[in-house]
C-alpha positions in Angstrom: -70.0 -0.8 -54.3 -72.0 1.3 -51.8 -72.9 -0.2 -48.5 -76.4 -1.5 -48.1 -78.0 -0.8 -44.7 -81.3 -2.3 -43.6 -83.6 0.4 -42.4 -86.3 -0.9 -40.1 -89.5 1.2 -39.7 -91.1 1.3 -36.2 -94.0 3.3 -34.8 -92.3 4.5 -31.7 -90.1 1.5 -30.6 -86.9 2.1 -32.6 -84.7 2.7 -29.6 -86.2 -0.2 -27.6 -85.8 -2.5 -30.6 -82.2 -1.5 -31.3 -81.3 -2.0 -27.6 -82.9 -5.4 -27.7 -81.1 -6.5 -30.9 -77.7 -5.4 -29.7 -78.3 -7.3 -26.5 -79.0 -10.5 -28.5 -76.1 -10.4 -31.0 -72.5 -10.4 -30.0 -70.2 -7.6 -31.1 -73.1 -5.3 -31.5 -73.7 -1.7 -30.5 -75.8 1.4 -30.9 -73.7 3.9 -32.7 -75.9 7.0 -33.0 -79.3 8.3 -32.0 -81.0 11.3 -33.6 -83.9 13.2 -32.3 -86.8 15.2 -33.8 -86.3 18.9 -33.7 -88.7 21.8 -33.5 -89.6 21.2 -37.2 -91.3 17.9 -36.3 -93.2 15.9 -37.4 -93.1 14.4 -33.9 -92.5 16.2 -30.6 -89.1 17.8 -30.3 -86.7 15.6 -28.4 -88.3 12.3 -29.2 -86.2 9.6 -31.0 -86.2 9.8 -34.8 -83.5 7.3 -35.8 -81.2 4.8 -34.1 -78.1 3.6 -35.9 -76.7 0.3 -34.7 -74.6 -2.6 -35.8 -75.3 -6.3 -35.4 -72.0 -8.1 -35.4 -70.6 -5.6 -37.8 -73.7 -5.3 -40.1 -74.9 -1.7 -39.9 -78.7 -1.1 -39.5 -80.9 1.8 -38.9 -84.2 1.9 -37.0 -86.6 4.8 -37.6 -89.7 5.9 -35.6 -91.8 6.6 -38.7 -95.2 6.1 -37.3 -97.9 3.4 -37.4 -98.5 3.5 -41.2 -96.2 0.5 -42.0 -95.6 -2.7 -40.2 -93.4 -5.8 -40.7 -94.5 -8.9 -42.5 -92.8 -12.1 -43.6 -92.0 -10.7 -47.1 -88.7 -9.5 -45.5 -86.8 -11.4 -42.9 -83.3 -11.7 -41.5 -81.6 -15.1 -41.6 -79.2 -16.1 -38.8 -76.7 -18.6 -40.0 -76.0 -20.8 -36.9 -73.1 -23.1 -36.5 -74.9 -25.6 -34.4 -77.9 -26.5 -32.2 -76.6 -24.5 -29.3 -76.6 -21.3 -31.4 -80.1 -22.2 -32.8 -81.4 -22.6 -29.3 -79.8 -19.3 -28.1 -81.2 -17.1 -30.8 -84.6 -18.9 -30.9 -85.0 -18.4 -27.1 -83.9 -14.8 -27.1 -85.9 -13.7 -30.1 -89.1 -15.4 -29.1 -88.9 -14.1 -25.5 -91.3 -11.4 -24.2 -94.0 -11.8 -26.9 -92.1 -13.2 -29.9 -94.0 -15.8 -31.9 -92.7 -19.1 -33.2 -93.7 -20.0 -36.7 -92.5 -23.0 -38.8 -89.4 -24.2 -40.6 -87.1 -22.1 -38.4 -89.0 -18.9 -38.8 -90.2 -16.6 -35.9 -91.3 -13.1 -35.3 -89.7 -11.1 -32.5 -91.8 -9.0 -30.1 -91.6 -6.1 -32.5 -93.0 -8.2 -35.4 -89.7 -8.5 -37.3 -89.3 -11.9 -39.0 -86.2 -14.0 -38.5 -85.0 -17.3 -39.9 -82.8 -19.2 -37.4 -80.9 -21.7 -39.6 -78.3 -24.2 -38.6 -75.5 -24.9 -41.1 -76.4 -28.5 -41.0 -79.8 -27.8 -42.7 -78.0 -26.4 -45.8 -75.7 -29.4 -45.9 -78.6 -31.8 -45.7 -80.7 -30.0 -48.3 -77.7 -30.2 -50.7 -76.9 -33.8 -50.0 -75.8 -35.7 -53.1 -78.4 -38.4 -52.3 -81.7 -36.8 -53.2 -83.7 -39.2 -51.1 -81.7 -38.3 -48.0 -82.2 -34.6 -48.8 -86.0 -35.2 -49.2 -86.2 -37.0 -45.8 -84.5 -34.0 -44.1 -86.8 -31.6 -45.9 -89.9 -33.6 -44.8 -88.7 -33.5 -41.2 -87.9 -29.8 -41.3 -91.4 -29.0 -42.7 -92.9 -30.4 -39.4 -90.7 -28.3 -37.1 -91.0 -24.9 -35.6 -87.4 -24.4 -34.2 -85.0 -26.5 -36.2 -83.7 -29.6 -34.4 -80.4 -30.6 -35.9 -80.4 -34.1 -34.4 -83.9 -34.8 -35.6 -82.9 -33.6 -39.1 -79.9 -36.0 -39.2 -82.0 -38.9 -37.9 -84.6 -38.3 -40.6 -82.1 -38.0 -43.3 -80.4 -41.2 -42.2 -83.6 -43.2 -41.9 -83.9 -44.9 -45.3 -87.0 -46.7 -44.1 -88.9 -43.4 -43.5 -91.5 -42.1 -45.9 -90.4 -39.0 -47.7 
């Protein structure tokens, strides 16, 4: 099967965004930068594309112009082992102009949407006790950043309204 590589469209911030993302995720690096030549469409020598990997996942960023912007229809999910990882990614990705949303979603300062998801959320949503799963869901719907301890507490609180 061919490799699928996310290609992120920026106006002029491809290199800045790639540098930011590789600083956030471990085992990440910028692997290649290409530049516009004399044929354009932008000034010769300005960055055209940046190839990078995020913990082994290849990605490309392109300076394509202002015509297209990001929205929540496409997002990247970060599967976090625990609250410490949730806190780390949430803090890094919302820094310097990022925006918190709800249910573990955020936008970074470039407008790219991320879902910062602890493994415990999936386990609680799939709990064999549907009432327990519903209590966890109700708690999650009130959160911005996911709080694992609060999810567990809600799931375990049989007296809570679902």
